[in-house]
C-alpha positions as CSV (number, residue, x, y, z in Angstrom):
1,M,-50.8,-71.1,1.0
2,L,-52.6,-70.3,-2.2
3,R,-54.4,-73.7,-2.0
4,K,-55.6,-72.8,1.5
5,I,-56.9,-69.4,0.4
6,F,-58.7,-71.0,-2.5
7,L,-60.3,-73.7,-0.4
8,T,-61.4,-71.1,2.2
9,A,-62.9,-69.0,-0.6
10,I,-64.9,-72.0,-1.9
11,V,-66.2,-72.8,1.6
12,V,-67.2,-69.1,2.1
13,L,-68.9,-69.0,-1.3
14,L,-70.8,-72.3,-0.7
15,C,-71.9,-71.2,2.8
16,A,-73.1,-67.8,1.5
17,T,-75.2,-69.3,-1.3
18,A,-76.7,-72.1,0.9
19,Q,-77.4,-69.8,3.9
20,A,-80.9,-69.5,5.1
21,D,-82.4,-66.0,5.6
22,L,-84.4,-64.3,8.3
23,Q,-85.0,-60.7,7.5
24,K,-87.0,-57.8,8.9
25,P,-88.0,-55.7,5.9
26,N,-89.3,-52.1,6.3
27,L,-92.7,-51.5,4.9
28,E,-91.5,-50.4,1.5
29,Q,-89.4,-53.6,1.2
30,A,-92.4,-55.7,2.4
31,K,-94.5,-54.2,-0.4
32,E,-91.9,-55.2,-3.0
33,L,-91.8,-58.7,-1.6
34,M,-95.6,-59.0,-1.7
35,A,-95.5,-57.8,-5.3
36,Q,-93.1,-60.7,-6.0
37,G,-95.7,-63.1,-4.7
38,I,-94.3,-63.9,-1.3
39,P,-97.3,-64.9,0.8
40,V,-98.2,-62.8,3.9
41,I,-99.2,-64.8,6.9
42,D,-101.3,-62.7,9.4
43,V,-100.9,-64.4,12.8
44,R,-103.4,-62.1,14.6
45,T,-106.8,-63.1,16.0
46,A,-110.2,-62.7,14.3
47,P,-111.2,-59.8,16.6
48,E,-107.9,-58.0,15.6
49,W,-108.6,-58.6,11.9
50,K,-112.1,-57.2,12.4
51,E,-110.8,-54.2,14.2
52,T,-108.2,-53.1,11.7
53,G,-108.9,-55.0,8.5
54,V,-106.4,-57.2,6.7
55,I,-103.9,-56.8,3.9
56,E,-105.6,-57.9,0.7
57,G,-104.5,-61.4,-0.2
58,S,-102.9,-62.2,3.1
59,H,-103.4,-65.6,4.7
60,L,-105.2,-65.4,8.0
61,L,-103.6,-68.0,10.3
62,T,-103.9,-67.2,14.0
63,F,-101.0,-68.4,16.1
64,F,-101.8,-67.4,19.7
65,D,-105.4,-67.5,20.7
66,G,-107.0,-64.9,22.9
67,N,-105.6,-66.6,26.0
68,G,-102.0,-66.8,24.6
69,R,-102.3,-70.5,23.8
70,Y,-101.2,-72.2,20.6
71,N,-101.2,-75.6,18.9
72,L,-97.9,-75.7,16.9
73,E,-98.7,-79.0,15.2
74,I,-102.0,-77.8,13.7
75,W,-100.6,-74.3,12.9
76,M,-97.6,-75.8,11.1
77,A,-99.8,-78.2,9.1
78,R,-101.9,-75.2,7.9
79,L,-98.8,-73.1,7.2
80,Q,-97.4,-75.9,5.0
81,E,-100.6,-75.7,2.9
82,I,-99.6,-72.2,2.1
83,A,-95.8,-72.5,1.9
84,T,-93.3,-75.3,2.4
85,P,-90.0,-74.7,4.4
86,D,-88.1,-74.1,1.2
87,Q,-90.5,-71.3,0.1
88,P,-90.3,-67.7,1.4
89,I,-92.9,-66.4,3.7
90,M,-93.6,-63.1,5.4
91,L,-95.4,-62.8,8.8
92,I,-97.3,-59.9,10.2
93,C,-99.1,-59.2,13.5
94,R,-100.3,-56.0,15.3
95,T,-96.9,-54.5,16.2
96,G,-94.2,-57.1,15.2
97,A,-93.9,-58.7,18.6
98,R,-95.7,-62.0,17.9
99,S,-94.5,-62.2,14.3
100,G,-91.0,-61.7,15.5
101,V,-91.2,-64.6,18.0
102,I,-92.8,-66.9,15.4
103,S,-90.5,-65.9,12.6
104,D,-87.5,-66.6,14.8
105,A,-88.8,-70.1,15.7
106,L,-89.7,-70.8,12.0
107,F,-86.2,-69.9,10.9
108,N,-84.1,-71.2,13.8
109,Q,-86.0,-74.3,14.9
110,L,-88.6,-75.3,12.4
111,G,-86.7,-75.5,9.1
112,Y,-88.0,-72.5,7.2
113,N,-85.2,-71.1,5.0
114,Q,-86.5,-67.7,4.1
115,V,-88.6,-65.8,6.6
116,Y,-89.5,-62.2,6.5
117,D,-90.9,-60.5,9.6
118,M,-92.9,-57.3,9.1
119,T,-91.6,-55.7,12.3
120,D,-94.0,-52.7,12.3
121,G,-97.0,-54.9,12.0
122,I,-100.4,-53.8,10.8
123,E,-100.2,-50.7,12.9
124,G,-97.1,-49.5,10.9
125,W,-98.9,-50.5,7.7
126,L,-101.9,-48.4,8.6
127,K,-99.8,-45.4,9.8
128,Q,-98.3,-45.1,6.4
129,G,-101.8,-45.0,4.8
130,N,-101.6,-48.4,3.2
131,P,-104.9,-50.1,2.2
132,V,-106.6,-52.9,4.1
133,A,-109.7,-55.0,3.2
134,P,-112.5,-55.5,5.8
135,Y,-112.6,-58.8,7.6
136,E,-116.1,-60.2,7.8
C-alpha cells in the first residue's frame, strides 16, 4: 500500500512539472510577464494597429487577414523566428477572441508549451490607460 502511494506521488509530481501551460493572465499579470521578457505577439491587422497603436516592443504578426483567411504554415514559420515551442509567448488581439482561438490551437495542437492569452485585448489595455506606440 505504501509503495502504491509513493509511486502515485511520483507520477503526480512528474506530470505536474512536465505539464504544459495555457494561461489567461489579467492585464497586471500580463505586464509582469512582459517585464520578464516574454514576447507579445499582436495578431491583429495593420489597419487595427494604425487605429489603436501597438504595445511597445510587441511583435506584429497578423494571423487572420481582413477577409478572415490565414496561412498557418507561413504564420508558424514567422512565429518560430520569435519563439520556439519550448519558449513562452503571449498573444493579443483587439478583444481576446482571435488570440483565444490562436492560443488554444498553439497549445493544444501545435506544440507550444507555455502560451499566455491576453483575454481583454488591446481594448482592455487601453481602457486601463496603458501606453501604446503609434504604428506607421
